[in-house]
N, C-alpha and C positions, 0 to 999 in steps of 0.2 A: 496427703497434699498432691495434684499433679499441675499439668505449666503449659500452656500454651504456646508452641513452642515454633519461630518460622527457619526453614534452613536457607538462607542466599547465595544462591546461586551451587542449587541442588543437583546442577548436570554437569560439574565439574569434578572435579578428579578429587580437592578435598570437602565440593561439599557434599560426596558418593561419603566418603569417609568419616565423615559425620556424621549420618543419619544410621553408618552401620554402626557409629561408636557410642552413638546416644541408644540404638537397642542390646549394643549386649554388655552395658552398664546398665542397663534397669535404669534410665532416666526417667522420673518419675514427669513423661509425658504426658497427655489427656487431648494434646492435636498436635499433630506434625503438616505446618504446611510448607512444602515442596515451592523454593520461587526462584524465579527464572528471568530471561530478557521476552521477550513477543517473542522473537522468531521460534522460542522455544517451552513456549504456553501448549501445555497439553498433552508434552512429553512424557512419560512413562520412568518414573524411579520406583526402588522400594527401601521398604523400611520394615524389618523385619517379615513378616510373611504377607504383607500387604500392597499393593499398587497405590500410588497415590498419580496423583497429576499432576504437575507445575503450574503454577497460579503465576497472572504476569507482574513480579516485582512493581510499574512505576504506576499502578493503581492498584495497588493493596493496601488495606488501612490496618495498621498497625497494633488500634486499639484495641486491648484488651489481649494481646499477645505479651507474655512476657518478658524473652528471649530474641533473640535474632541472633542464629549461628553463620557470620559470614564469607563470603569468599569469592563477591564475585570481582574483584579488583579496583585497581587503588579511585581509579575517577567515578566509577556507579555509588563505592560507601562514599565517593563525598558526595555525591548530589542524595541517595536517600536514606543516609546514616541519622546525618540532625532532620529528619521528617519522625523518622518512623523513635526518637529518641526524646521527639517533642509529640508525640505521639505518647507519650509513657509504657516503650519498649525498652526493655536494656540491650545494647546492640553488644555483641564479640566480636570484633572485623578483625577478621587475617590479614589482613592487604595491609600497606603500606603509610595510608592517606594520614593516620591520626595517631602513630609512634612516638611520634617528635615533640608529639602536640605538649605544652608542659601543664593543661590541665584536661590529660589524658591521662589514666593508668595506663603504661604498661607493664601487664604482670606473667609472669610465671607463679604458677600456685605453690610449690616447692620452695620458693626463691621466694617470692615478694609480695604474698598474700595482705598482707596489710595495705599495700594498696588502696584494695579492693575497697577499703570503708569511704573513697575519698571518690568509688563508683556513684552514687548517687545524681550528683553534682550539674554530672551533662548527660550521663545513663550512655557512655561511649565507650570502652576497656577497648585497649588493641591486644591483642595477640601476637609479641617480638618478632623477628625472624626467625625466618626454622634453623640453620646456623647458629641464630644467637641463645636459642633457647636449647638446646644439646648441651651448650657450653656451659649459659652461669647453671642450670646445673649444679650438672658436674664441680664447675670455682663454690658455686656458694659455701661447701661444709668447709673447703679447701680456708677460703677467708675470715670463714668465724673464727677458724682455730688458728692461721698461722698470720692475716691480717696480706694480702696480693699487694703485692706495688706492679709488676706488668706481667702481659701475659702478650705470647707472641703462639698465633696457630695457623696453621694453615691447612684449609679444605680439601676435601674431596667428595667432589657435588653430584649427588646423581641426578637422572637427565630428569626426574619427575619434576623436580621443581619449577623448572621449565611448563609444565604441563604437559598435556593428551599430544599434543600433534610434538615437544620433544620426544617422545616416547617412540611415538613413530618415526623421526625422524633416527635417532637409534636403531631401529630394529628395522625400519626400510633398508636402510646405508650399513647393516651389517650385511644385511645379507648380497646389495649388491658387491660385495667387496670381495664376494665367491663369484659371483657368475661374471664377474668382471665390468659393471657395467657401471654408466659415471657418479658419482659421487657430487650430490647437486645441495648442498644445504640452502634451507631456508629459514630455521628455527638461530640459525646459531650458524658464528659467522666465518668459521670453520667444519671441515668433515668431524664427526661428533664420533666414528667407531673406529674402535682400535687408536682413541689420539685422546689427547688431554688440553681442554683451553681455561689456560689462568684469565679471564675474559668473562665474568657475572655480571652484569646490570652495565650501566653506559661509565665509560671514563668521567672521569671529577677531574680540575684542576692543578690539581697536585701531583696525578699522576693515580691514584688508587681509583680503583668500579668501588660503587653505589654501594654494593653488596660487603665490600669491605668496610665502607665509612658505617654501613649502617653495627657494625659486630663492632665495632667502637662504640658508638653510640649511644648503642641500646645497651652494649651490658655497663656503661658508665649508672643509665637512666633509671635503672635495673636494681644492679647492686652496688656500686661505690662511683662517686665523680670522679675518685680519685685516685683510676683503678687506670695502669694506660695501656692500650690493646693494639699492637701491630697486628692485620691480616691480609693473609693471603690466601686469595678466596678462587679455586678452578671446580670447573665442571670436568667428571672425567667421564666415562662409560657403563653410567652403573643405571638399572634405570628408577632401582626404590633403595635408599637409605642418605644421609651425608658422613661423614667419617668427618674423624677432626685429627693432627696430632698438635696438642694445649705443648707450651712451654712455659710455665708457672717460677716466677719470682715472689718470693715471699718476704717479709720483714723479720720476723721470727723464724727461726732454723724448723726444718724443713726435712723429715729421715722418709724416704722411702714405704719403709718397714712399716714404720707407722705409721703412716698417710693408709696404707694398702688398707691396712684392721679396722684405721677409721674410719673408711667410708665403704667398709663389710656392713661396718655397724649401726653406723649414727647415720650417713645419707639416705635423704627423702627421693626415691623415684629411679636409683643406682642399683644396677646391677654390677658391681664387680667380680675379670674374671678377669684375671693373670694369672698365670702358670707359663713359668720360662722353660716351653719343651716343644714343639712343633705341633702347632695346632692350640696351643693354649690362650688365644683371643679370638673377638667376636670382629669377625669382617660387616662388613657391611649385607650380604646375601643374606647372613642369618640371624641381622636385625630386622630384619621387614617384617613385618607386620607383627612386631614386637613393641611393647607397649612403655621400654624400658629405654630411660639411658646406657648403654652397657661402656664399662673403664674397663681396657687394659693397656700391657706392658708399662706398667707404672716404677722408673727409673728415676736417680737420681741425675741432675744436670751439674756436672762439673768447672761450667763455664762462670758461675755464677757463685755468692755466697751460699745463696739460702732457694733453691732451681730443684725442682721435678718438670721430670716432662711424662705426658698422658696417652694413650689413644685410644679417642671418645665418638662413639661410634649410636649410634639412632636413625631410629626408621623417621624420615622428615614428613609425610603424607600424616601419618599417626600423630607419637611427640609434637612436630614441629610443625606443628596447623592445626592439624580435627581436636586429637585427644587430651591437649592442651587447651582451645579452643572449651572444651564442656565441661572440664579438670576446673577453668575461673567457674562455671557455673555451676558446678556441683560446691564449690568451696564457699560461691556467695550464698550459696543458699545453706549450707553448715553455721556458715557465720552470723546466719536472720538479718540478712542484708535484702531480703526478699521474701 
C-alpha cells in the first residue's frame, strides 16, 4: 500500500533532504506533491529520477493526502498545519511552533514512539530541535539503565542549521579572508568564518538563548521531566553536522567500560566509535550524509559521584531534521496508526 505525501518547504535544505530520504528508504509513496510559497510555484525539484514542479501551499487541498512532511518555518506552519490536519492529513512538522504544545506529540522514534498513539487526536506531530534529537538518542539508553539526574551539554552547531543563506555566508566569508576583502555578516551577528559564535536564536530574560532553552524543555518533554539540563549552544564554521559534548550525572553507579559495551549492543540508532588513539573518534565532517548518531570519547567524570562524558555527532539535516521526520511516519505505519 502506498500513500499520497506532500513535502512542505520542498525547495529548502530540509525539504530537499526529505525527498532524498523518502526515495533512498523506499518509503511507500504513490504520489509525492512538493509544496512551496507562491514565489516558488513551478520551480522544479527532484524525487529520485522524477522531476516535479512545486505547487502553491496557499491553495493546496490536503484532502486525500496521508502525510505532510513539513519544514516551511514556524509562522507558515502555524497557519497551514491546522488546516491540513482538519482536512485529514497527518502533519509531521519540523518547525518549532508546535513542539511545546501539550496536545502535540514531540517524537524521536528511537526514544518515545509510544507518544505517537496520541497523534490521531490533532493529527500534528512535532519533530524536535536538531540538537535535542541527537542528544536524546544518546541519553535514552543511559536513562533506562542508570537513571539520569542532570546533563550539561555544550554544542558545536553547523551553519546549515541556519539555512542555505548561512551556508553561503560561511563560503563567501572564507574566500574573503584569503583575498583580504571585508567581512560583512548578514545572517549572523559576527563573522562566522574562522570564528565561533556563542549565540543561537534570541536571548531570553535569564541570559540563555532560545536554542539552549529548547534543549532543556524538549528533553524534559521527550525523555523525563525530572532530568535537569544546562545547555551551551555555539555556532561553528562547519557546513553540515552538529557535535555535542555531554556530561551526564546518574542516580545509579555508571562505569565507562560497561556503558561503552551497553551502547554498542543495545542502543537503537547509535554507533559507538571510541578508540583511545589518534583519530579514534567521529568528527562532524565524517557524520555528514550519515543516518546514525555517533558516540565517541566516553570517559568517567570524576567531579560527581556517578558521571560520564561523551562526544556525540550527527548530521543535523538528516537525523536532526529530515530523517527523523520520515522515521516518525515509518513508525506510525509500523504501529498500525495509519
